[in-house]
Structures are given as structure tokens and as C-alpha cells.
All heavy atoms as TSV, in Angstrom:
chain	resi	resn	atom	element	x	y	z
A	1	LEU	N	N	0.803	-1.184	-0.019
A	1	LEU	CA	C	0.032	-0.009	-0.001
A	1	LEU	C	C	0.914	1.199	-0.029
A	1	LEU	O	O	1.861	1.245	0.719
A	1	LEU	CB	C	-0.985	0.051	1.286
A	1	LEU	CG	C	-1.878	-1.138	1.508
A	1	LEU	CD1	C	-2.429	-0.938	2.822
A	1	LEU	CD2	C	-2.860	-1.266	0.490
A	2	PHE	N	N	0.523	2.275	-0.818
A	2	PHE	CA	C	1.136	3.417	-0.726
A	2	PHE	C	C	0.550	4.340	0.455
A	2	PHE	O	O	-0.665	4.359	0.553
A	2	PHE	CB	C	1.030	4.230	-2.081
A	2	PHE	CG	C	1.450	5.733	-2.012
A	2	PHE	CD1	C	2.858	5.839	-2.138
A	2	PHE	CD2	C	0.649	6.735	-1.759
A	2	PHE	CE1	C	3.348	7.302	-2.131
A	2	PHE	CE2	C	1.056	7.995	-1.792
A	2	PHE	CZ	C	2.484	8.254	-1.938
A	3	LEU	N	N	1.448	5.009	1.167
A	3	LEU	CA	C	1.017	5.883	2.372
A	3	LEU	C	C	1.413	7.319	1.959
A	3	LEU	O	O	2.495	7.549	1.926
A	3	LEU	CB	C	1.546	5.308	3.695
A	3	LEU	CG	C	1.289	3.756	3.947
A	3	LEU	CD1	C	2.025	3.383	5.148
A	3	LEU	CD2	C	-0.200	3.620	4.083
A	4	GLY	N	N	0.460	8.147	1.781
A	4	GLY	CA	C	0.741	9.526	1.568
A	4	GLY	C	C	0.418	10.509	2.751
A	4	GLY	O	O	-0.352	10.179	3.648
A	5	ASP	N	N	0.991	11.667	2.674
A	5	ASP	CA	C	0.705	12.607	3.609
A	5	ASP	C	C	1.074	12.321	5.032
A	5	ASP	O	O	0.473	12.637	5.954
A	5	ASP	CB	C	-0.742	13.119	3.470
A	5	ASP	CG	C	-0.865	14.605	3.985
A	5	ASP	OD1	O	0.081	15.418	3.990
A	5	ASP	OD2	O	-2.032	14.997	4.387
A	6	LEU	N	N	2.206	11.566	5.114
A	6	LEU	CA	C	2.629	11.108	6.392
A	6	LEU	C	C	3.350	12.242	7.314
A	6	LEU	O	O	3.913	13.278	6.614
A	6	LEU	CB	C	3.751	10.049	6.358
A	6	LEU	CG	C	3.118	8.740	5.833
A	6	LEU	CD1	C	4.291	7.773	5.679
A	6	LEU	CD2	C	2.011	8.083	6.653
A	7	SER	N	N	3.430	12.271	8.583
A	7	SER	CA	C	4.139	13.284	9.298
A	7	SER	C	C	5.576	13.176	8.996
A	7	SER	O	O	6.159	12.169	8.757
A	7	SER	CB	C	3.861	13.012	10.806
A	7	SER	OG	O	4.851	13.749	11.598
A	8	TYR	N	N	6.117	14.329	8.989
A	8	TYR	CA	C	7.610	14.576	8.815
A	8	TYR	C	C	8.406	13.676	9.864
A	8	TYR	O	O	9.507	13.237	9.445
A	8	TYR	CB	C	8.033	15.924	9.007
A	8	TYR	CG	C	9.433	16.206	8.663
A	8	TYR	CD1	C	9.919	16.233	7.398
A	8	TYR	CD2	C	10.398	16.367	9.711
A	8	TYR	CE1	C	11.237	16.430	7.033
A	8	TYR	CE2	C	11.776	16.704	9.401
A	8	TYR	CZ	C	12.253	16.644	8.101
A	8	TYR	OH	O	13.482	16.912	7.845
A	9	PHE	N	N	7.763	13.256	10.937
A	9	PHE	CA	C	8.436	12.521	12.039
A	9	PHE	C	C	8.115	11.172	12.052
A	9	PHE	O	O	8.621	10.398	12.885
A	9	PHE	CB	C	8.140	13.315	13.402
A	9	PHE	CG	C	8.558	14.783	13.453
A	9	PHE	CD1	C	7.566	15.709	13.349
A	9	PHE	CD2	C	9.922	15.038	13.480
A	9	PHE	CE1	C	7.960	17.078	13.189
A	9	PHE	CE2	C	10.235	16.434	13.510
A	9	PHE	CZ	C	9.263	17.375	13.371
A	10	CYS	N	N	7.235	10.703	11.155
A	10	CYS	CA	C	6.747	9.329	11.164
A	10	CYS	C	C	8.004	8.417	10.741
A	10	CYS	O	O	8.753	8.590	9.900
A	10	CYS	CB	C	5.685	9.198	10.064
A	10	CYS	SG	S	4.908	7.466	10.116
A	11	THR	N	N	8.106	7.337	11.535
A	11	THR	CA	C	9.038	6.210	11.300
A	11	THR	C	C	8.421	4.923	10.946
A	11	THR	O	O	7.182	4.728	11.113
A	11	THR	CB	C	9.844	5.991	12.672
A	11	THR	OG1	O	8.988	5.383	13.569
A	11	THR	CG2	C	10.421	7.256	13.176
A	12	GLU	N	N	9.236	4.003	10.524
A	12	GLU	CA	C	8.764	2.680	10.240
A	12	GLU	C	C	8.138	2.060	11.367
A	12	GLU	O	O	7.085	1.361	11.250
A	12	GLU	CB	C	9.918	1.740	9.696
A	12	GLU	CG	C	10.427	2.062	8.196
A	12	GLU	CD	C	11.356	3.195	8.173
A	12	GLU	OE1	O	11.708	3.882	9.134
A	12	GLU	OE2	O	11.774	3.405	7.068
A	13	GLU	N	N	8.615	2.233	12.554
A	13	GLU	CA	C	8.056	1.637	13.752
A	13	GLU	C	C	6.721	2.263	14.109
A	13	GLU	O	O	5.737	1.454	14.529
A	13	GLU	CB	C	8.969	1.884	15.035
A	13	GLU	CG	C	10.292	1.153	14.891
A	13	GLU	CD	C	11.307	1.763	14.048
A	13	GLU	OE1	O	11.280	2.988	13.540
A	13	GLU	OE2	O	12.437	1.183	13.714
A	14	ASP	N	N	6.467	3.549	13.838
A	14	ASP	CA	C	5.134	4.139	13.894
A	14	ASP	C	C	4.172	3.457	13.010
A	14	ASP	O	O	2.930	3.201	13.444
A	14	ASP	CB	C	5.214	5.602	13.619
A	14	ASP	CG	C	5.992	6.354	14.593
A	14	ASP	OD1	O	6.000	6.045	15.862
A	14	ASP	OD2	O	6.777	7.275	14.109
A	15	LEU	N	N	4.537	3.211	11.729
A	15	LEU	CA	C	3.611	2.625	10.743
A	15	LEU	C	C	3.375	1.162	11.191
A	15	LEU	O	O	2.189	0.698	11.141
A	15	LEU	CB	C	4.234	2.688	9.376
A	15	LEU	CG	C	4.313	4.036	8.782
A	15	LEU	CD1	C	5.004	3.987	7.314
A	15	LEU	CD2	C	2.947	4.667	8.549
A	16	CYS	N	N	4.234	0.526	11.760
A	16	CYS	CA	C	4.089	-0.974	12.231
A	16	CYS	C	C	3.068	-0.944	13.325
A	16	CYS	O	O	2.214	-1.783	13.306
A	16	CYS	CB	C	5.355	-1.571	12.695
A	16	CYS	SG	S	6.467	-2.117	11.205
A	17	ALA	N	N	3.182	0.038	14.169
A	17	ALA	CA	C	2.280	0.086	15.262
A	17	ALA	C	C	0.788	0.288	14.940
A	17	ALA	O	O	-0.122	-0.433	15.432
A	17	ALA	CB	C	2.647	1.087	16.297
A	18	ILE	N	N	0.568	1.158	13.948
A	18	ILE	CA	C	-0.853	1.458	13.515
A	18	ILE	C	C	-1.320	0.321	12.593
A	18	ILE	O	O	-2.643	0.054	12.642
A	18	ILE	CB	C	-0.909	2.848	12.894
A	18	ILE	CG1	C	-2.472	3.161	12.848
A	18	ILE	CG2	C	-0.349	3.015	11.555
A	18	ILE	CD1	C	-2.753	4.683	12.567
A	19	PHE	N	N	-0.408	-0.355	11.824
A	19	PHE	CA	C	-1.022	-1.426	10.847
A	19	PHE	C	C	-0.960	-2.835	11.605
A	19	PHE	O	O	-1.649	-3.642	11.036
A	19	PHE	CB	C	-0.110	-1.388	9.623
A	19	PHE	CG	C	-0.590	-0.300	8.717
A	19	PHE	CD1	C	-0.045	0.974	8.737
A	19	PHE	CD2	C	-1.509	-0.576	7.742
A	19	PHE	CE1	C	-0.496	1.931	7.814
A	19	PHE	CE2	C	-1.930	0.415	6.794
A	19	PHE	CZ	C	-1.389	1.732	6.820
A	20	ALA	N	N	-0.346	-2.957	12.658
A	20	ALA	CA	C	-0.234	-4.280	13.314
A	20	ALA	C	C	-1.656	-5.053	13.587
A	20	ALA	O	O	-1.717	-6.128	13.379
A	20	ALA	CB	C	0.620	-4.312	14.578
A	21	PRO	N	N	-2.606	-4.138	13.968
A	21	PRO	CA	C	-3.883	-4.955	14.173
A	21	PRO	C	C	-4.525	-5.620	12.977
A	21	PRO	O	O	-5.498	-6.261	13.166
A	21	PRO	CB	C	-4.876	-3.746	14.675
A	21	PRO	CG	C	-3.900	-2.760	15.304
A	21	PRO	CD	C	-2.701	-2.766	14.454
A	22	PHE	N	N	-4.075	-5.249	11.667
A	22	PHE	CA	C	-4.590	-5.708	10.488
A	22	PHE	C	C	-3.936	-7.093	10.031
A	22	PHE	O	O	-4.338	-7.492	9.068
A	22	PHE	CB	C	-4.610	-4.697	9.511
A	22	PHE	CG	C	-5.318	-3.512	9.663
A	22	PHE	CD1	C	-4.653	-2.330	10.277
A	22	PHE	CD2	C	-6.653	-3.515	9.704
A	22	PHE	CE1	C	-5.317	-1.283	10.726
A	22	PHE	CE2	C	-7.420	-2.236	10.245
A	22	PHE	CZ	C	-6.736	-1.251	10.609
A	23	GLY	N	N	-2.937	-7.518	10.714
A	23	GLY	CA	C	-2.252	-8.688	10.312
A	23	GLY	C	C	-0.639	-8.553	10.158
A	23	GLY	O	O	-0.180	-7.532	10.645
A	24	SER	N	N	-0.142	-9.524	9.693
A	24	SER	CA	C	1.330	-9.593	9.636
A	24	SER	C	C	1.747	-8.617	8.566
A	24	SER	O	O	1.171	-8.546	7.534
A	24	SER	CB	C	1.759	-10.940	9.122
A	24	SER	OG	O	1.578	-11.849	10.273
A	25	ILE	N	N	2.939	-7.896	8.837
A	25	ILE	CA	C	3.557	-6.818	7.930
A	25	ILE	C	C	4.732	-7.535	7.353
A	25	ILE	O	O	5.610	-8.013	8.043
A	25	ILE	CB	C	3.795	-5.620	8.647
A	25	ILE	CG1	C	2.518	-5.012	9.272
A	25	ILE	CG2	C	4.512	-4.608	7.807
A	25	ILE	CD1	C	2.705	-3.983	10.215
A	26	SER	N	N	4.867	-7.532	6.067
A	26	SER	CA	C	5.920	-8.033	5.481
A	26	SER	C	C	7.033	-6.987	5.039
A	26	SER	O	O	8.276	-7.366	5.073
A	26	SER	CB	C	5.618	-8.952	4.240
A	26	SER	OG	O	4.865	-8.172	3.301
A	27	THR	N	N	6.543	-5.815	4.867
A	27	THR	CA	C	7.537	-4.779	4.434
A	27	THR	C	C	7.009	-3.439	4.878
A	27	THR	O	O	5.752	-3.232	4.768
A	27	THR	CB	C	7.730	-4.780	2.800
A	27	THR	OG1	O	8.058	-5.958	2.403
A	27	THR	CG2	C	8.718	-3.656	2.385
A	28	VAL	N	N	7.921	-2.503	5.267
A	28	VAL	CA	C	7.458	-1.262	5.700
A	28	VAL	C	C	8.627	-0.324	5.412
A	28	VAL	O	O	9.822	-0.729	5.663
A	28	VAL	CB	C	6.958	-1.131	7.147
A	28	VAL	CG1	C	8.122	-1.443	8.133
A	28	VAL	CG2	C	6.483	0.361	7.454
A	29	ARG	N	N	8.326	0.885	4.746
A	29	ARG	CA	C	9.360	1.805	4.475
A	29	ARG	C	C	8.813	3.110	4.412
A	29	ARG	O	O	7.712	3.478	3.812
A	29	ARG	CB	C	9.900	1.359	3.156
A	29	ARG	CG	C	11.112	2.303	2.687
A	29	ARG	CD	C	11.744	1.738	1.426
A	29	ARG	NE	N	12.720	2.800	1.062
A	29	ARG	CZ	C	13.179	2.897	-0.194
A	29	ARG	NH1	N	12.668	2.246	-1.232
A	29	ARG	NH2	N	14.117	3.767	-0.357
A	30	VAL	N	N	9.465	4.161	5.126
A	30	VAL	CA	C	9.255	5.521	5.049
A	30	VAL	C	C	10.317	6.042	3.961
A	30	VAL	O	O	11.500	5.836	4.165
A	30	VAL	CB	C	9.288	6.234	6.284
A	30	VAL	CG1	C	9.215	7.827	6.105
A	30	VAL	CG2	C	8.306	5.816	7.198
A	31	ARG	N	N	9.840	6.602	2.946
A	31	ARG	CA	C	10.913	7.107	1.925
A	31	ARG	C	C	11.664	8.393	2.453
A	31	ARG	O	O	11.089	9.222	3.125
A	31	ARG	CB	C	10.128	7.651	0.654
A	31	ARG	CG	C	9.527	6.483	-0.160
A	31	ARG	CD	C	10.427	5.635	-0.855
A	31	ARG	NE	N	11.508	6.280	-1.535
A	31	ARG	CZ	C	11.444	6.774	-2.810
A	31	ARG	NH1	N	10.413	6.427	-3.533
A	31	ARG	NH2	N	12.545	7.454	-3.314
A	32	ARG	N	N	12.937	8.480	2.217
A	32	ARG	CA	C	13.768	9.474	2.848
A	32	ARG	C	C	14.648	10.003	1.651
A	32	ARG	O	O	14.930	9.356	0.753
A	32	ARG	CB	C	14.696	8.910	3.835
A	32	ARG	CG	C	13.730	8.418	5.063
A	32	ARG	CD	C	14.544	8.226	6.325
A	32	ARG	NE	N	13.714	7.764	7.343
A	32	ARG	CZ	C	12.752	8.481	8.041
A	32	ARG	NH1	N	12.847	9.837	7.830
A	32	ARG	NH2	N	12.106	7.864	8.943
A	33	GLY	N	N	14.944	11.373	1.748
A	33	GLY	CA	C	15.776	12.118	0.870
A	33	GLY	C	C	17.313	11.715	1.159
A	33	GLY	O	O	17.563	10.991	1.997
A	34	VAL	N	N	18.178	12.242	0.333
A	34	VAL	CA	C	19.527	11.984	0.392
A	34	VAL	C	C	20.152	12.333	1.610
A	34	VAL	O	O	21.170	11.858	2.096
A	34	VAL	CB	C	20.401	12.693	-0.820
A	34	VAL	CG1	C	19.873	11.999	-2.108
A	34	VAL	CG2	C	20.235	14.119	-0.862
A	35	THR	N	N	19.585	13.298	2.354
A	35	THR	CA	C	20.104	13.690	3.690
A	35	THR	C	C	19.305	13.028	4.816
A	35	THR	O	O	19.606	13.312	6.087
A	35	THR	CB	C	20.015	15.219	3.908
A	35	THR	OG1	O	18.755	15.679	3.782
A	35	THR	CG2	C	20.942	15.949	2.873
A	36	GLY	N	N	18.463	12.148	4.568
A	36	GLY	CA	C	17.741	11.336	5.582
A	36	GLY	C	C	16.512	11.947	5.918
A	36	GLY	O	O	15.653	11.467	6.850
A	37	GLU	N	N	16.016	13.140	5.424
A	37	GLU	CA	C	14.763	13.709	5.816
A	37	GLU	C	C	13.722	12.870	5.192
A	37	GLU	O	O	13.755	12.314	4.136
A	37	GLU	CB	C	14.699	15.173	5.399
A	37	GLU	CG	C	14.502	15.377	3.917
A	37	GLU	CD	C	15.716	15.254	3.065
A	37	GLU	OE1	O	16.826	14.849	3.402
A	37	GLU	OE2	O	15.493	15.543	1.791
A	38	SER	N	N	12.613	12.847	5.875
A	38	SER	CA	C	11.343	12.161	5.427
A	38	SER	C	C	10.732	12.843	4.228
A	38	SER	O	O	10.708	14.105	4.218
A	38	SER	CB	C	10.321	12.113	6.520
A	38	SER	OG	O	9.072	11.553	5.956
A	39	LEU	N	N	10.341	12.073	3.150
A	39	LEU	CA	C	9.686	12.590	2.019
A	39	LEU	C	C	8.219	12.590	2.298
A	39	LEU	O	O	7.403	12.950	1.356
A	39	LEU	CB	C	10.059	11.939	0.776
A	39	LEU	CG	C	11.543	11.958	0.522
A	39	LEU	CD1	C	11.854	11.130	-0.838
A	39	LEU	CD2	C	11.950	13.314	0.221
A	40	MET	N	N	7.770	12.256	3.513
A	40	MET	CA	C	6.406	12.298	3.970
A	40	MET	C	C	5.436	11.299	3.280
A	40	MET	O	O	4.238	11.458	3.091
A	40	MET	CB	C	5.896	13.603	3.905
A	40	MET	CG	C	6.569	14.606	4.765
A	40	MET	SD	S	6.120	16.383	4.610
A	40	MET	CE	C	4.508	16.246	5.588
A	41	HIS	N	N	6.039	10.185	2.647
A	41	HIS	CA	C	5.223	9.209	2.158
A	41	HIS	C	C	5.993	7.796	2.383
A	41	HIS	O	O	7.265	7.786	2.636
A	41	HIS	CB	C	4.885	9.322	0.786
A	41	HIS	CG	C	6.076	9.397	-0.274
A	41	HIS	ND1	N	6.785	10.479	-0.653
A	41	HIS	CD2	C	6.510	8.357	-0.918
A	41	HIS	CE1	C	7.626	10.151	-1.504
A	41	HIS	NE2	N	7.626	8.875	-1.655
A	42	GLY	N	N	5.348	6.747	2.262
A	42	GLY	CA	C	5.847	5.434	2.336
A	42	GLY	C	C	5.112	4.297	1.891
A	42	GLY	O	O	4.136	4.603	1.184
A	43	PHE	N	N	5.511	3.150	2.107
A	43	PHE	CA	C	4.867	1.914	1.680
A	43	PHE	C	C	4.804	0.844	2.733
A	43	PHE	O	O	5.601	0.858	3.569
A	43	PHE	CB	C	5.649	1.287	0.497
A	43	PHE	CG	C	5.852	2.299	-0.735
A	43	PHE	CD1	C	6.947	3.141	-0.765
A	43	PHE	CD2	C	4.939	2.331	-1.782
A	43	PHE	CE1	C	7.074	4.004	-1.732
A	43	PHE	CE2	C	5.150	3.199	-2.778
A	43	PHE	CZ	C	6.172	4.011	-2.852
A	44	ILE	N	N	3.712	0.082	2.751
A	44	ILE	CA	C	3.690	-1.195	3.725
A	44	ILE	C	C	2.990	-2.222	2.919
A	44	ILE	O	O	2.087	-1.960	2.193
A	44	ILE	CB	C	2.880	-0.662	4.863
A	44	ILE	CG1	C	2.997	-1.732	6.007
A	44	ILE	CG2	C	1.306	-0.404	4.549
A	44	ILE	CD1	C	2.751	-1.126	7.383
A	45	ALA	N	N	3.475	-3.370	3.156
A	45	ALA	CA	C	2.893	-4.598	2.573
A	45	ALA	C	C	2.379	-5.527	3.721
A	45	ALA	O	O	3.161	-5.841	4.628
A	45	ALA	CB	C	3.870	-5.285	1.706
A	46	LEU	N	N	1.080	-5.723	3.623
A	46	LEU	CA	C	0.483	-6.829	4.693
A	46	LEU	C	C	0.419	-8.220	3.825
A	46	LEU	O	O	0.508	-8.273	2.626
A	46	LEU	CB	C	-0.903	-6.313	4.950
A	46	LEU	CG	C	-0.990	-4.983	5.667
A	46	LEU	CD1	C	-2.377	-4.369	5.682
A	46	LEU	CD2	C	-0.294	-5.061	7.139
A	47	ASP	N	N	0.451	-9.150	4.600
A	47	ASP	CA	C	0.461	-10.501	4.089
A	47	ASP	C	C	-0.868	-10.981	3.338
A	47	ASP	O	O	-0.717	-12.150	2.734
A	47	ASP	CB	C	0.810	-11.499	5.233
A	47	ASP	CG	C	2.257	-11.451	5.620
A	47	ASP	OD1	O	3.054	-11.014	4.762
A	47	ASP	OD2	O	2.506	-11.944	6.640
A	48	SER	N	N	-1.934	-10.303	3.535
A	48	SER	CA	C	-3.172	-10.738	2.704
A	48	SER	C	C	-3.784	-9.625	2.224
A	48	SER	O	O	-3.880	-8.462	2.664
A	48	SER	CB	C	-4.021	-11.522	3.643
A	48	SER	OG	O	-4.776	-10.668	4.441
A	49	HIS	N	N	-4.446	-9.755	0.988
A	49	HIS	CA	C	-5.371	-8.811	0.302
A	49	HIS	C	C	-6.475	-8.305	1.218
A	49	HIS	O	O	-6.700	-7.197	1.215
A	49	HIS	CB	C	-5.710	-9.391	-0.992
A	49	HIS	CG	C	-6.477	-8.421	-1.732
A	49	HIS	ND1	N	-5.947	-7.450	-2.461
A	49	HIS	CD2	C	-7.925	-8.290	-2.017
A	49	HIS	CE1	C	-6.809	-6.639	-3.082
A	49	HIS	NE2	N	-8.050	-7.249	-2.885
A	50	GLU	N	N	-7.056	-9.257	1.934
A	50	GLU	CA	C	-8.208	-8.852	2.770
A	50	GLU	C	C	-7.698	-7.937	3.893
A	50	GLU	O	O	-8.379	-6.948	4.343
A	50	GLU	CB	C	-8.731	-10.166	3.421
A	50	GLU	CG	C	-9.637	-10.941	2.344
A	50	GLU	CD	C	-10.657	-10.038	1.736
A	50	GLU	OE1	O	-11.411	-9.369	2.440
A	50	GLU	OE2	O	-10.816	-10.203	0.404
A	51	ALA	N	N	-6.483	-8.224	4.489
A	51	ALA	CA	C	-5.922	-7.315	5.527
A	51	ALA	C	C	-5.705	-5.920	4.955
A	51	ALA	O	O	-5.965	-4.894	5.643
A	51	ALA	CB	C	-4.620	-7.960	6.102
A	52	ALA	N	N	-5.252	-5.918	3.758
A	52	ALA	CA	C	-4.895	-4.584	3.076
A	52	ALA	C	C	-6.192	-3.870	2.842
A	52	ALA	O	O	-6.237	-2.605	3.165
A	52	ALA	CB	C	-4.120	-4.794	1.795
A	53	LYS	N	N	-7.263	-4.475	2.383
A	53	LYS	CA	C	-8.591	-3.855	2.121
A	53	LYS	C	C	-9.129	-3.299	3.388
A	53	LYS	O	O	-9.599	-2.242	3.485
A	53	LYS	CB	C	-9.372	-4.813	1.451
A	53	LYS	CG	C	-9.133	-5.107	-0.010
A	53	LYS	CD	C	-10.096	-5.840	-0.789
A	53	LYS	CE	C	-11.355	-6.484	-0.045
A	53	LYS	NZ	N	-12.130	-7.362	-0.950
A	54	GLN	N	N	-8.985	-4.117	4.582
A	54	GLN	CA	C	-9.524	-3.641	5.787
A	54	GLN	C	C	-8.724	-2.495	6.321
A	54	GLN	O	O	-9.392	-1.493	6.771
A	54	GLN	CB	C	-9.497	-4.683	6.803
A	54	GLN	CG	C	-10.013	-4.441	8.152
A	54	GLN	CD	C	-10.024	-5.537	9.219
A	54	GLN	OE1	O	-9.360	-6.634	9.018
A	54	GLN	NE2	N	-10.490	-5.297	10.407
A	55	ALA	N	N	-7.473	-2.389	6.245
A	55	ALA	CA	C	-6.560	-1.292	6.595
A	55	ALA	C	C	-7.036	-0.055	5.931
A	55	ALA	O	O	-7.108	1.002	6.422
A	55	ALA	CB	C	-5.173	-1.669	6.377
A	56	ILE	N	N	-7.179	-0.170	4.464
A	56	ILE	CA	C	-7.560	0.981	3.757
A	56	ILE	C	C	-8.927	1.485	4.273
A	56	ILE	O	O	-9.129	2.764	4.408
A	56	ILE	CB	C	-7.714	0.606	2.260
A	56	ILE	CG1	C	-6.332	0.328	1.713
A	56	ILE	CG2	C	-8.347	1.761	1.551
A	56	ILE	CD1	C	-6.234	-0.275	0.360
A	57	ALA	N	N	-9.894	0.611	4.513
A	57	ALA	CA	C	-11.258	1.098	4.948
A	57	ALA	C	C	-11.211	1.796	6.243
A	57	ALA	O	O	-11.864	2.697	6.382
A	57	ALA	CB	C	-12.107	-0.100	4.945
A	58	GLU	N	N	-10.395	1.339	7.135
A	58	GLU	CA	C	-10.304	1.930	8.576
A	58	GLU	C	C	-9.323	3.101	8.667
A	58	GLU	O	O	-9.457	3.926	9.515
A	58	GLU	CB	C	-9.985	0.845	9.452
A	58	GLU	CG	C	-11.157	-0.277	9.591
A	58	GLU	CD	C	-10.886	-1.287	10.709
A	58	GLU	OE1	O	-10.319	-0.811	11.768
A	58	GLU	OE2	O	-11.364	-2.388	10.580
A	59	LEU	N	N	-8.362	3.086	7.820
A	59	LEU	CA	C	-7.269	4.121	8.052
A	59	LEU	C	C	-7.347	5.304	7.080
A	59	LEU	O	O	-6.651	6.378	7.336
A	59	LEU	CB	C	-5.869	3.490	8.122
A	59	LEU	CG	C	-5.604	2.449	9.243
A	59	LEU	CD1	C	-4.130	1.874	9.085
A	59	LEU	CD2	C	-5.840	3.114	10.609
A	60	ASP	N	N	-7.827	5.140	5.925
A	60	ASP	CA	C	-7.907	6.198	4.974
A	60	ASP	C	C	-8.431	7.511	5.465
A	60	ASP	O	O	-9.752	7.405	5.863
A	60	ASP	CB	C	-8.516	5.700	3.669
A	60	ASP	CG	C	-8.377	6.750	2.570
A	60	ASP	OD1	O	-7.287	7.526	2.500
A	60	ASP	OD2	O	-9.387	6.821	1.767
A	61	GLY	N	N	-7.756	8.541	5.516
A	61	GLY	CA	C	-8.310	9.767	6.065
A	61	GLY	C	C	-8.080	9.946	7.595
A	61	GLY	O	O	-8.387	11.027	8.166
A	62	LYS	N	N	-7.677	8.893	8.208
A	62	LYS	CA	C	-7.591	8.940	9.743
A	62	LYS	C	C	-6.485	9.919	10.155
A	62	LYS	O	O	-5.360	9.932	9.343
A	62	LYS	CB	C	-7.314	7.674	10.329
A	62	LYS	CG	C	-7.074	7.536	11.794
A	62	LYS	CD	C	-6.899	6.229	12.398
A	62	LYS	CE	C	-6.740	6.311	13.827
A	62	LYS	NZ	N	-6.663	4.941	14.575
A	63	ILE	N	N	-6.601	10.829	11.098
A	63	ILE	CA	C	-5.466	11.607	11.705
A	63	ILE	C	C	-4.496	10.718	12.420
A	63	ILE	O	O	-4.846	10.055	13.263
A	63	ILE	CB	C	-6.070	12.533	12.602
A	63	ILE	CG1	C	-7.139	13.529	11.886
A	63	ILE	CG2	C	-4.952	13.614	13.137
A	63	ILE	CD1	C	-6.637	14.174	10.676
A	64	PHE	N	N	-3.279	10.718	11.891
A	64	PHE	CA	C	-2.252	9.948	12.502
A	64	PHE	C	C	-1.052	10.907	12.542
A	64	PHE	O	O	-0.512	11.472	11.609
A	64	PHE	CB	C	-1.930	8.841	11.565
A	64	PHE	CG	C	-0.685	8.030	11.907
A	64	PHE	CD1	C	-0.667	7.313	13.102
A	64	PHE	CD2	C	0.308	7.860	11.042
A	64	PHE	CE1	C	0.430	6.580	13.515
A	64	PHE	CE2	C	1.448	7.074	11.465
A	64	PHE	CZ	C	1.468	6.458	12.679
A	65	MET	N	N	-0.536	11.067	13.726
A	65	MET	CA	C	0.617	11.989	14.020
A	65	MET	C	C	0.365	13.244	13.478
A	65	MET	O	O	1.236	14.089	13.006
A	65	MET	CB	C	1.894	11.362	13.542
A	65	MET	CG	C	2.320	10.105	14.101
A	65	MET	SD	S	3.755	9.395	13.600
A	65	MET	CE	C	4.998	10.388	14.400
A	66	GLY	N	N	-0.941	13.791	13.599
A	66	GLY	CA	C	-1.352	15.163	13.313
A	66	GLY	C	C	-1.583	15.440	11.859
A	66	GLY	O	O	-1.877	16.554	11.492
A	67	ARG	N	N	-1.649	14.437	10.945
A	67	ARG	CA	C	-1.894	14.479	9.501
A	67	ARG	C	C	-2.981	13.602	9.164
A	67	ARG	O	O	-3.053	12.444	9.704
A	67	ARG	CB	C	-0.640	14.393	8.742
A	67	ARG	CG	C	0.399	15.446	9.186
A	67	ARG	CD	C	1.590	15.429	8.234
A	67	ARG	NE	N	1.363	15.724	6.813
A	67	ARG	CZ	C	1.370	16.992	6.325
A	67	ARG	NH1	N	1.697	18.058	7.043
A	67	ARG	NH2	N	1.051	17.161	5.072
A	68	SER	N	N	-3.678	13.803	8.125
A	68	SER	CA	C	-4.695	12.893	7.545
A	68	SER	C	C	-3.977	11.955	6.611
A	68	SER	O	O	-3.594	12.267	5.515
A	68	SER	CB	C	-5.819	13.712	6.833
A	68	SER	OG	O	-6.818	12.946	6.249
A	69	MET	N	N	-4.003	10.671	7.082
A	69	MET	CA	C	-3.372	9.591	6.294
A	69	MET	C	C	-4.101	9.363	5.078
A	69	MET	O	O	-5.485	9.241	5.108
A	69	MET	CB	C	-3.250	8.286	7.109
A	69	MET	CG	C	-2.399	7.343	6.442
A	69	MET	SD	S	-2.449	5.754	7.469
A	69	MET	CE	C	-1.717	6.361	8.985
A	70	ARG	N	N	-3.421	9.016	3.944
A	70	ARG	CA	C	-4.214	8.621	2.774
A	70	ARG	C	C	-3.325	7.583	2.111
A	70	ARG	O	O	-2.277	7.433	2.372
A	70	ARG	CB	C	-4.520	9.816	1.791
A	70	ARG	CG	C	-3.274	10.546	1.498
A	70	ARG	CD	C	-3.556	11.786	0.628
A	70	ARG	NE	N	-2.337	12.391	0.200
A	70	ARG	CZ	C	-1.509	12.093	-0.784
A	70	ARG	NH1	N	-1.845	11.154	-1.683
A	70	ARG	NH2	N	-0.445	12.788	-1.063
């Protein structure tokens, strides 16, 4: 799943914490620039299509770390 409009301070650990209730996470990444600053988007892969659909339904637009996740 592509995750947009993340907080500048969001880490992979933060994403794991909010997505953990939906199932096993196989990959998580917050994109960073050449100097290590967050590009405010990332990716997460859940182990099943159903888990991904449920996460989208429940988290799309949710305020997470002060920003509306999409």
C-alpha cells in the first residue's frame, strides 16, 4: 500500500504500530531524501489482500501523528 501525507516525524516503527492490528506486515518503508529527511510518504505490505482492504477502509483519512493519512 502507498501511504501519503505522513508526518515528517513518522518512522517505520510508527507505521508498524498502527498497521499491526490488521495482520502480519511483510515490508514497511518511509521514503527518505539523500540527507535522511522524510519525504512524507511510504509503503507497507500486509500478508493478505483482505488485511490490506480492511486497513484501507479503516485508516484512509484517519488523523495519524497530526496529519490525515491517505
